[in-house]
C-alpha positions in Angstrom: -86.9 -148.3 -75.2 -84.6 -150.5 -73.6 -81.2 -150.4 -72.6 -77.8 -152.8 -72.4 -75.1 -152.3 -70.2 -72.2 -154.4 -70.4 -68.3 -154.6 -69.0 -70.1 -154.3 -65.4 -67.4 -155.0 -62.4 -68.0 -158.7 -60.5 -69.0 -157.5 -57.9 -71.6 -155.2 -59.4 -75.0 -155.1 -57.0 -78.0 -155.2 -59.3 -80.4 -153.1 -56.7 -77.6 -150.6 -56.7 -77.3 -150.4 -60.4 -81.2 -150.2 -60.6 -81.0 -147.1 -58.4 -78.7 -145.5 -60.2 -80.6 -146.0 -63.5 -83.5 -145.2 -62.3 -82.8 -142.2 -61.2 -83.1 -141.0 -64.6 -86.8 -142.1 -64.8 -89.3 -145.0 -64.5 -88.0 -148.3 -64.8 -90.5 -150.8 -66.3 -88.3 -154.3 -66.3 -84.5 -155.3 -65.2 -83.3 -158.0 -66.9 -80.0 -159.7 -65.8 -78.1 -162.3 -68.3 -74.9 -163.4 -69.4 -73.3 -160.7 -67.6 -75.2 -158.2 -69.3 -78.1 -156.0 -67.7 -80.8 -154.9 -69.5 -83.1 -152.0 -68.3 -86.9 -151.2 -70.3 -87.6 -147.7 -69.1 -91.2 -146.3 -69.7 -90.0 -142.9 -71.6 -87.7 -142.9 -74.6 -86.1 -139.4 -72.8 -85.1 -141.5 -69.6 -83.6 -144.1 -71.5 -81.5 -141.5 -73.4 -80.7 -139.1 -70.3 -79.5 -142.7 -68.4 -77.4 -143.3 -72.1 -75.8 -139.8 -72.0 -74.9 -139.9 -68.4 -73.5 -142.9 -67.3 -72.2 -144.1 -70.5 -68.5 -145.2 -70.3 -68.4 -144.4 -73.6 -69.9 -140.9 -74.7 -71.3 -140.0 -77.9 -70.5 -137.0 -80.0 -72.4 -136.9 -83.0 -71.2 -135.3 -86.5 -73.0 -134.1 -89.3 -74.1 -136.6 -92.1 -72.5 -134.0 -94.4 -69.1 -135.1 -93.4 -69.7 -138.6 -93.9 -69.0 -140.4 -97.7 -70.5 -143.0 -99.0 -67.4 -144.6 -101.1 -68.5 -147.1 -103.7 -66.3 -149.4 -106.4 -64.3 -150.4 -103.8 -61.7 -153.1 -104.9 -62.7 -156.0 -102.0 -58.9 -156.7 -101.3 -59.1 -152.8 -100.3 -58.4 -152.7 -96.3 -59.9 -150.5 -94.1 -56.8 -148.8 -92.9 -56.1 -148.1 -97.0 -59.3 -146.2 -97.0 -58.3 -144.2 -94.2 -54.9 -143.6 -95.4 -56.6 -142.8 -98.9 -58.7 -140.1 -97.4 -56.3 -138.3 -94.8 -54.8 -137.0 -97.6 -57.9 -134.4 -97.5 -58.0 -134.2 -93.7 -58.6 -135.8 -90.5 -60.2 -139.4 -90.8 -62.3 -140.2 -87.6 -63.7 -143.4 -89.1 -63.5 -145.6 -92.2 -65.5 -148.8 -92.5 -66.1 -151.6 -95.4 -68.7 -153.6 -94.4 -68.3 -157.6 -94.8 -70.4 -160.6 -95.8 -69.8 -164.0 -95.1 -66.3 -163.1 -94.0 -65.9 -161.0 -97.3 -65.0 -157.5 -97.6 -67.8 -155.7 -99.9 -67.0 -153.3 -102.5 -68.3 -149.9 -100.8 -67.6 -148.1 -97.4 -67.9 -145.4 -95.3 -66.1 -142.6 -94.3 -66.4 -140.0 -91.5 -63.8 -136.4 -91.9 -63.5 -134.0 -89.2 -65.4 -131.5 -90.8 -67.5 -130.5 -93.7 -64.9 -128.7 -95.4 -62.8 -131.8 -95.7 -65.6 -133.8 -96.9 -66.3 -131.1 -99.7 -62.3 -131.8 -100.4 -62.9 -135.3 -101.1 -65.5 -135.1 -103.0 -63.6 -132.7 -105.4 -60.2 -133.7 -105.3 -60.9 -137.8 -104.7 -63.6 -138.6 -106.4 -62.6 -140.6 -109.6 -59.1 -141.4 -108.0 -57.4 -144.9 -107.7 -57.2 -146.8 -104.9 -55.8 -150.9 -105.0 -56.3 -150.2 -108.9 -60.0 -149.5 -109.6 -61.6 -145.8 -109.9 -63.7 -145.2 -106.9 -66.7 -143.0 -106.5 -67.8 -140.8 -103.8 -71.2 -139.5 -102.4 -72.3 -137.4 -99.5 -74.1 -140.4 -97.1 -77.8 -140.0 -96.8 -77.5 -141.8 -93.5 -78.6 -139.8 -90.4 -76.5 -138.5 -87.9 -74.4 -141.0 -86.0 -72.6 -141.5 -83.1 -68.8 -141.1 -82.9 -67.6 -142.9 -79.4 -64.8 -141.2 -77.3 -63.5 -144.0 -74.9 -63.7 -142.3 -71.5 -62.6 -143.9 -67.7 -65.5 -145.9 -67.0 -65.3 -149.6 -67.5 -69.0 -149.0 -68.0 -70.8 -149.6 -71.5 -73.9 -148.5 -72.0 -75.7 -149.5 -75.5 -78.9 -148.7 -76.5 -81.3 -151.3 -78.1 -83.8 -149.8 -79.4 -82.7 -147.6 -83.3 -83.0 -144.0 -83.8 -83.7 -144.9 -87.4 -87.7 -145.0 -88.0 -88.4 -147.2 -90.8 -92.1 -147.3 -92.6 -94.0 -150.8 -91.6 -94.5 -151.4 -95.5 -90.6 -151.8 -95.7 -90.5 -154.6 -93.1 -87.6 -156.8 -93.7 -87.9 -154.4 -97.0 -84.0 -153.9 -97.4 -83.9 -155.9 -100.5 -86.5 -154.0 -102.4 -84.0 -150.7 -101.7 -81.0 -149.6 -103.8 -77.7 -150.7 -102.7 -76.6 -147.7 -101.6 -80.0 -147.2 -99.2 -79.5 -150.7 -98.1 -76.1 -150.4 -97.4 -76.5 -147.1 -95.0 -79.4 -148.9 -93.1 -77.3 -151.9 -92.5 -74.4 -149.2 -91.6 -76.6 -147.7 -89.3 -77.4 -150.6 -87.6 -74.2 -151.8 -87.1 -72.6 -148.5 -85.7 -74.7 -149.5 -83.0 -74.1 -153.5 -82.2 -70.4 -153.2 -83.4 -69.3 -153.2 -79.8 -71.0 -155.9 -78.9 -69.3 -160.0 -79.2 -71.2 -162.5 -81.0 -72.3 -163.9 -77.9 -74.0 -160.7 -76.3 -75.3 -159.9 -79.5 -77.1 -163.3 -79.4 -78.4 -162.5 -76.1 -79.5 -158.9 -77.1 -81.3 -160.4 -80.2 -83.3 -163.0 -78.1 -84.2 -160.5 -75.7 -85.8 -158.0 -77.6 -87.0 -160.7 -80.2 -88.9 -162.2 -77.8 -90.8 -159.1 -76.8 -92.7 -158.8 -80.7 -91.7 -162.4 -82.5 -95.5 -163.1 -81.8 -96.7 -160.5 -84.2 -96.6 -161.9 -88.1 -94.7 -159.8 -90.5 -97.1 -157.1 -91.6 -98.7 -156.5 -88.6 -96.2 -154.4 -86.6 -98.4 -151.0 -85.0 -95.3 -149.0 -83.5 -92.2 -148.2 -84.8 -90.1 -150.1 -81.9 -91.5 -153.1 -83.3 -90.8 -152.1 -87.0 -87.3 -151.4 -85.6 -86.9 -154.4 -84.2 -87.5 -156.2 -87.5 -84.9 -154.5 -89.1 -82.7 -155.6 -86.3 -83.2 -159.0 -87.0 -82.3 -158.5 -90.8 -78.8 -157.1 -89.6 -78.5 -159.9 -87.3 -79.0 -162.6 -90.1 -76.8 -160.5 -92.3 -74.2 -161.0 -89.3 -74.5 -164.1 -87.9 -77.6 -166.4 -89.0 -76.2 -167.7 -91.7 -75.3 -170.4 -89.4 -78.6 -171.5 -88.7 -79.8 -171.7 -92.2 -76.5 -173.8 -93.0 -77.5 -176.3 -90.1 -81.0 -176.0 -91.0 -80.8 -177.0 -94.5 -77.9 -179.7 -93.6 -79.7 -181.2 -90.4 -82.1 -179.2 -88.4 -80.2 -179.4 -84.8 -78.8 -175.8 -84.7 -81.4 -174.2 -82.4 -81.4 -171.2 -80.2 -84.8 -170.4 -78.1 -85.9 -168.1 -81.5 -84.9 -170.9 -84.2 -88.3 -172.4 -84.4 -90.3 -168.5 -83.9 -88.0 -167.9 -86.8 -88.4 -170.7 -89.0 -92.5 -170.2 -88.2 -92.6 -166.4 -89.7 -90.3 -167.3 -92.8 -87.5 -165.1 -91.5 -85.3 -168.1 -92.4 -86.6 -168.2 -95.9 -86.2 -164.3 -95.9 -82.4 -164.6 -95.2 -81.5 -167.2 -97.6 -83.1 -165.0 -100.4 -80.8 -162.3 -99.3 
């Protein structure tokens, strides 16, 4: 299991940082790139312990019953408007509307402070109008998600490996799922990577893909490998549309993993989304 550390002061010593992280368990690999440091732990519990105790942002987990899936949104509705609409029933911890190609989609996710408030939203706001459209609300089926609370430290540690186990037969199978299932899975992945800018995201993507890109689709044997391929699809939704467009035009856009993406049919898969 791997962690990526960002937001480090310029004078940070890699040996000192490694010593700090190794106090939580055996580290198999340390790599520095683009002002980020990647730590690969031998055991998952060691990485979880390091993230919990050393993270500049501490995760406070909420029960899935407080997260709501909101459908039939007006595509012009903003996250602030969504949050304001649900604030009438309680405290909104998070309001997210996914985007595709720079445009908001017609569904979103709301996290309320308590299960009681979520039930109140279901009973009073389901069928209500927002942005001129009647919205539909359901309890989200996604697993527990982190609500990050900023602490004083400047260090930010993001867990690279996803916590959601995806069955082998669903590798790159998001298009076979219902819109709700697809939305929730992408939402879970987005929760993990939304703090990274595009340059950092590409670095994480390249770093992780190198470990498993040699495996052909459908031949993954471990949970981590299956999860990684879902990160590929997340990356496709967020950023690699550029690669697709350039490939269609003059094939000039390259990254260290671009040829491998073509070789294993990943670009074809992106184009079919």
